[in-house]
N, C-alpha and C positions, 0 to 999 in steps of 0.2 A: 615180573622179570626173573629170568633164569639165574640161579646162583652159580657163579663161576668158581670152580675149585681147581686146585693144583692137580687133582686126580685126572681132570680132563686133559691137561697137558701131558701127563704121564701116559695116559691111554693113547693120545695122539702120537706121541713119540714111539710108543710100542708098535702101533699099527704101521707107521711109516718105516721103521727099521725092519720089521718082520717081512713086509711085502717088497721092499726095494733092495735091501741088503742081506736078507736072510739072517739077521742078528736079533737076539732077544735081550732086552733090558730087564734086569731084575734088581730088587733091593740088595745092596751089598751085604754079604754075611759077615764080612769084616772090613776094616778100613783098607781101601786100596791105595797103593802108592800114587803120589801126585805125578801127573805127566810132566816130563822135563820140558816139553815144548807143546804148544797148542794154539788153537784159534777160538775166538769168541765171535759167534755169529748172532746177529740180531735182525729180526724182521718185525716191522710194525704193522698194525692193522687198525682200521677204524670202521665204524658202522654203529649199530645199536649198542655194541660194546666195543671199546677201543683199548688198545694196549700194545705190549711188546712181548714177543717170545725170544728168549735168549738160550743159546746152546754153547757150552764150553766143551770142546773136544780136544783131546790130546792128538798129537801128530800120528802116533802109531795106530790109534783107533781110526783116525780119518783115512789113513792109507789102507788099512784092512777093509773098512767099509767101502771105500772107492773100488778096491779090487773086487769085492763081492758084487757091487753094482755093475761093474764093467765086464765081469767074467775073466778077470786077470789073476795072476799070481800076486800075493801080497807084496813081494819084493820087486815087482815090475816098476820100472821108472815112470811109466805113464800114470800108474796109480798114485805115485808120490807127487807128481807134478800137478795132478788134477784134484788132489785131496781137498783143498780149500773150497774149490768150486762144488765138489760133491757135498761138503758139509753145508754150504749155502743152499744147495738144492734140497737137502734133507730138511733144513729149516723151512723152506718154502712148502714142502709137502706137509710138514707138521702143522704149519699155519693153515693150510687148506683143510686138513682133517679137523683141526681145532675149531675152525669157523663153522663147520657144519654142526658141531656140538653146541656152539654158542648161539646158533640161530633159534629164535623162539617160534618162527613161522617160515614157510617157504618164501614169503615176500621179503624177508630180511636180506639186506644187501651189505656186503663188506668190501673193503679195499685192502689189499696187501701191498706193502712197499717191496722194493727189490731188497733182498737180503744184503746186509753190510757185514764185512768181516774185519776183525782186528787180529792180525796175524803175529807170529813170532812171540807169543806170550810164553812165560816161563813158569816154573813150579811155584814161585812166590805169588805170581798173579793168580794161579789156581787156588792157593791157600786163602788168599784174600777173598776171592769170589765165593768159594764154598762156605766161608765163615758167615755169610749173610743168612739171616733167618729163613728167608723165603726160597732158598736154593735147594733143589733136590739132587742128590748124587745117586747115580745108578751104576750097576755093574753090567756092562754090555760085553758079554763073551770075554770077561777078564779085564776089560778096559774101563776105567772110570770116565763117566760122562756126566756133566752137571747141566741142569736146566732150570729155568725160572720163567714164570708168567707174571708180568706186571700189568695190572688193569688200571687204566687212567680214567675211565668213565663207566 
């Protein structure tokens, strides 16, 4: 059985962000300020390995990413209004990339759920989330983004 590592999630997030939003996640050189508002998106998968991918993104990051994905200016109202959907789509892409890494053979089949979002989170929620041992915080073009992979089987 393949050893599942957090690095697989980070690689999947990097591939997804670089190809869809032209953004590059890096380990933070210093602690980044907590987002004042944000969204936590979760997508579950099951198959030979089952689990959940979580992504906590601040509103400013989400709006910038959405603008990049849609070819808009970052302050465009459409980028703001579609930012939660864009983070959900990013989680979906991350899940798809991750599952190809988790497959032991071409015959392995996985199912992904529809991404679910918890919106209007605040900096206190961010602090509680990133305090967990298995959460990785990345610097994505100056914005903090947190992610975690929970394996259930």
